[in-house]
MILUM-328486 format. One record per residue (C-alpha): residue number from 1; residue in one letter; y negated, z, x negated. Coordinates in steps of 0.02 Angstrom, whole numbers. Layout:
N
<NUM; 'A'; <Y; Z; X>>
...
// end
This chain:
200
<1; 'M'; <-3953; 5620; 596>>
<2; 'S'; <-3855; 5481; 509>>
<3; 'K'; <-3775; 5508; 346>>
<4; 'V'; <-3917; 5480; 208>>
<5; 'D'; <-3857; 5396; 45>>
<6; 'W'; <-3955; 5520; -67>>
<7; 'S'; <-3906; 5405; -223>>
<8; 'L'; <-4050; 5287; -155>>
<9; 'A'; <-4177; 5420; -150>>
<10; 'P'; <-4326; 5427; -255>>
<11; 'L'; <-4315; 5574; -394>>
<12; 'L'; <-4444; 5676; -294>>
<13; 'A'; <-4381; 5651; -122>>
<14; 'T'; <-4347; 5818; -43>>
<15; 'H'; <-4311; 5761; 132>>
<16; 'A'; <-4256; 5593; 225>>
<17; 'G'; <-4338; 5549; 378>>
<18; 'E'; <-4274; 5476; 541>>
<19; 'F'; <-4352; 5419; 694>>
<20; 'N'; <-4247; 5374; 851>>
<21; 'G'; <-4083; 5377; 737>>
<22; 'E'; <-4142; 5258; 615>>
<23; 'F'; <-4194; 5294; 437>>
<24; 'T'; <-4384; 5285; 417>>
<25; 'C'; <-4426; 5342; 242>>
<26; 'W'; <-4415; 5477; 99>>
<27; 'Y'; <-4525; 5633; 99>>
<28; 'W'; <-4570; 5746; -35>>
<29; 'L'; <-4630; 5921; 2>>
<30; 'C'; <-4751; 5960; -128>>
<31; 'S'; <-4766; 6131; -210>>
<32; 'D'; <-4936; 6143; -138>>
<33; 'G'; <-4864; 6123; 50>>
<34; 'I'; <-4935; 5946; 53>>
<35; 'W'; <-4799; 5815; 134>>
<36; 'R'; <-4796; 5636; 56>>
<37; 'Y'; <-4691; 5497; 111>>
<38; 'N'; <-4612; 5347; 23>>
<39; 'K'; <-4547; 5187; 108>>
<40; 'G'; <-4423; 5152; -44>>
<41; 'N'; <-4549; 5107; -188>>
<42; 'M'; <-4507; 5235; -316>>
<43; 'D'; <-4681; 5260; -383>>
<44; 'L'; <-4787; 5255; -228>>
<45; 'W'; <-4809; 5421; -141>>
<46; 'E'; <-4927; 5430; 12>>
<47; 'R'; <-5003; 5579; 93>>
<48; 'V'; <-4939; 5615; 271>>
<49; 'T'; <-5091; 5619; 375>>
<50; 'A'; <-5028; 5758; 501>>
<51; 'N'; <-4979; 5936; 445>>
<52; 'K'; <-4800; 5890; 453>>
<53; 'P'; <-4697; 5717; 472>>
<54; 'I'; <-4649; 5675; 651>>
<55; 'A'; <-4480; 5611; 589>>
<56; 'D'; <-4326; 5714; 616>>
<57; 'L'; <-4292; 5767; 443>>
<58; 'A'; <-4133; 5807; 337>>
<59; 'S'; <-4153; 5917; 179>>
<60; 'R'; <-4086; 5853; 7>>
<61; 'P'; <-3920; 5936; -21>>
<62; 'A'; <-3911; 6048; -167>>
<63; 'Q'; <-3835; 5987; -310>>
<64; 'V'; <-3658; 6036; -324>>
<65; 'K'; <-3595; 5959; -479>>
<66; 'Q'; <-3634; 6046; -645>>
<67; 'W'; <-3749; 5944; -772>>
<68; 'S'; <-3651; 5931; -939>>
<69; 'G'; <-3748; 5816; -1022>>
<70; 'P'; <-3851; 5643; -1026>>
<71; 'Q'; <-3711; 5562; -941>>
<72; 'D'; <-3750; 5665; -793>>
<73; 'G'; <-3934; 5604; -784>>
<74; 'L'; <-4078; 5724; -788>>
<75; 'P'; <-4027; 5918; -781>>
<76; 'P'; <-4084; 6002; -630>>
<77; 'V'; <-4242; 6092; -616>>
<78; 'G'; <-4227; 6283; -679>>
<79; 'L'; <-4092; 6243; -801>>
<80; 'R'; <-4103; 6304; -986>>
<81; 'V'; <-4074; 6160; -1093>>
<82; 'D'; <-4091; 6099; -1282>>
<83; 'Y'; <-4225; 5982; -1322>>
<84; 'M'; <-4221; 5927; -1500>>
<85; 'G'; <-4170; 6093; -1561>>
<86; 'E'; <-4292; 6196; -1456>>
<87; 'H'; <-4228; 6284; -1303>>
<88; 'C'; <-4330; 6245; -1142>>
<89; 'T'; <-4327; 6259; -962>>
<90; 'V'; <-4334; 6119; -852>>
<91; 'V'; <-4491; 6132; -735>>
<92; 'A'; <-4497; 5965; -656>>
<93; 'H'; <-4440; 5789; -647>>
<94; 'V'; <-4559; 5645; -657>>
<95; 'I'; <-4563; 5460; -665>>
<96; 'E'; <-4678; 5394; -802>>
<97; 'R'; <-4694; 5202; -820>>
<98; 'N'; <-4533; 5179; -718>>
<99; 'E'; <-4423; 5288; -816>>
<100; 'K'; <-4359; 5457; -761>>
<101; 'G'; <-4408; 5617; -864>>
<102; 'A'; <-4414; 5790; -860>>
<103; 'I'; <-4549; 5918; -907>>
<104; 'L'; <-4487; 6053; -1006>>
<105; 'Q'; <-4575; 6223; -1054>>
<106; 'G'; <-4521; 6289; -1225>>
<107; 'A'; <-4565; 6452; -1304>>
<108; 'D'; <-4734; 6396; -1347>>
<109; 'D'; <-4760; 6221; -1301>>
<110; 'W'; <-4722; 6098; -1157>>
<111; 'F'; <-4611; 5929; -1180>>
<112; 'Y'; <-4575; 5772; -1090>>
<113; 'G'; <-4391; 5727; -1107>>
<114; 'T'; <-4274; 5594; -1046>>
<115; 'E'; <-4088; 5582; -1017>>
<116; 'I'; <-4052; 5540; -1186>>
<117; 'T'; <-4166; 5669; -1271>>
<118; 'I'; <-4107; 5830; -1166>>
<119; 'D'; <-3935; 5906; -1206>>
<120; 'P'; <-3846; 6066; -1141>>
<121; 'I'; <-3864; 6227; -1251>>
<122; 'R'; <-3718; 6223; -1366>>
<123; 'T'; <-3614; 6389; -1339>>
<124; 'A'; <-3509; 6462; -1475>>
<125; 'A'; <-3341; 6391; -1396>>
<126; 'D'; <-3425; 6221; -1415>>
<127; 'I'; <-3477; 6262; -1599>>
<128; 'A'; <-3305; 6319; -1638>>
<129; 'A'; <-3227; 6151; -1556>>
<130; 'E'; <-3329; 6054; -1664>>
<131; 'Q'; <-3291; 6141; -1816>>
<132; 'R'; <-3102; 6141; -1770>>
<133; 'E'; <-3115; 5940; -1745>>
<134; 'T'; <-3206; 5920; -1909>>
<135; 'A'; <-3074; 6017; -1997>>
<136; 'I'; <-2939; 5913; -1923>>
<137; 'R'; <-3023; 5756; -1970>>
<138; 'E'; <-3037; 5815; -2158>>
<139; 'I'; <-2843; 5858; -2162>>
<140; 'M'; <-2803; 5682; -2087>>
<141; 'D'; <-2912; 5599; -2218>>
<142; 'I'; <-2863; 5698; -2376>>
<143; 'A'; <-2673; 5706; -2349>>
<144; 'D'; <-2650; 5543; -2278>>
<145; 'V'; <-2580; 5613; -2121>>
<146; 'D'; <-2582; 5493; -1967>>
<147; 'C'; <-2527; 5625; -1841>>
<148; 'R'; <-2668; 5716; -1771>>
<149; 'V'; <-2554; 5845; -1692>>
<150; 'T'; <-2492; 5892; -1875>>
<151; 'A'; <-2673; 5921; -1926>>
<152; 'A'; <-2710; 6018; -1786>>
<153; 'R'; <-2575; 6143; -1809>>
<154; 'L'; <-2618; 6162; -1984>>
<155; 'V'; <-2809; 6216; -1932>>
<156; 'D'; <-2746; 6326; -1793>>
<157; 'A'; <-2624; 6412; -1911>>
<158; 'G'; <-2790; 6457; -2022>>
<159; 'F'; <-2798; 6320; -2165>>
<160; 'K'; <-2978; 6292; -2193>>
<161; 'L'; <-3098; 6225; -2335>>
<162; 'P'; <-3144; 6332; -2431>>
<163; 'S'; <-3043; 6490; -2428>>
<164; 'K'; <-2958; 6622; -2531>>
<165; 'S'; <-2770; 6597; -2523>>
<166; 'E'; <-2599; 6617; -2605>>
<167; 'S'; <-2534; 6512; -2746>>
<168; 'R'; <-2517; 6320; -2740>>
<169; 'D'; <-2321; 6327; -2713>>
<170; 'N'; <-2337; 6469; -2575>>
<171; 'A'; <-2474; 6369; -2484>>
<172; 'V'; <-2365; 6203; -2492>>
<173; 'D'; <-2227; 6305; -2421>>
<174; 'A'; <-2316; 6380; -2280>>
<175; 'M'; <-2384; 6220; -2229>>
<176; 'E'; <-2210; 6141; -2224>>
<177; 'L'; <-2151; 6291; -2123>>
<178; 'I'; <-2289; 6259; -2001>>
<179; 'V'; <-2268; 6080; -1995>>
<180; 'P'; <-2100; 6029; -2065>>
<181; 'H'; <-2138; 5847; -2068>>
<182; 'I'; <-2290; 5848; -2158>>
<183; 'G'; <-2206; 5839; -2325>>
<184; 'S'; <-2238; 5927; -2493>>
<185; 'V'; <-2338; 5779; -2561>>
<186; 'A'; <-2465; 5780; -2402>>
<187; 'A'; <-2463; 5968; -2418>>
<188; 'G'; <-2495; 5973; -2609>>
<189; 'K'; <-2651; 5843; -2583>>
<190; 'L'; <-2727; 5968; -2456>>
<191; 'Y'; <-2697; 6115; -2570>>
<192; 'D'; <-2791; 6019; -2708>>
<193; 'A'; <-2933; 5973; -2609>>
<194; 'G'; <-2954; 6160; -2559>>
<195; 'F'; <-2876; 6177; -2400>>
<196; 'K'; <-2791; 6361; -2409>>
<197; 'R'; <-2732; 6480; -2266>>
<198; 'E'; <-2874; 6584; -2235>>
<199; 'V'; <-2830; 6778; -2288>>
<200; 'V'; <-2903; 6886; -2163>>
// end
């Protein structure tokens, strides 16, 4: 069978058909065992009159790329996702009014989501990275520090807002030791804004 361009396939296509080496159409093996075919119209699926297509069939390859968010299109069926704050399982892909979407099963309800409303479930590492990024931006804004690396070093050294800490002079000295070029003025602004090294 010749190389099939699956990027052109309708969402529901499970197979591509050929007859005498020529591409004929897309096939969809429904969950009820019924075969349907599509000659390129994304919405029109017709039932195969025989029990099975007579064309040579190529199965759709399994998705290799891991879904990481809306930029990758719809998540694969079976994946656990976040839909507007609720953890759901993708149970099917559908086309509704020429828009690709997914049917999602939540704990107590069913939902219809699109590429822009479905997100990956955030891990603890994702949340920590977002908190770190927020702290870096706060340091850069408060201390008028233009260097992101300087702010990141302070965050990684344990400076957070708010926190228990040592005296102002000790905190300013600690910041200058960690990032020598920060200067006492910027370090003082950070301390006055509440940034202190977290005492564990």
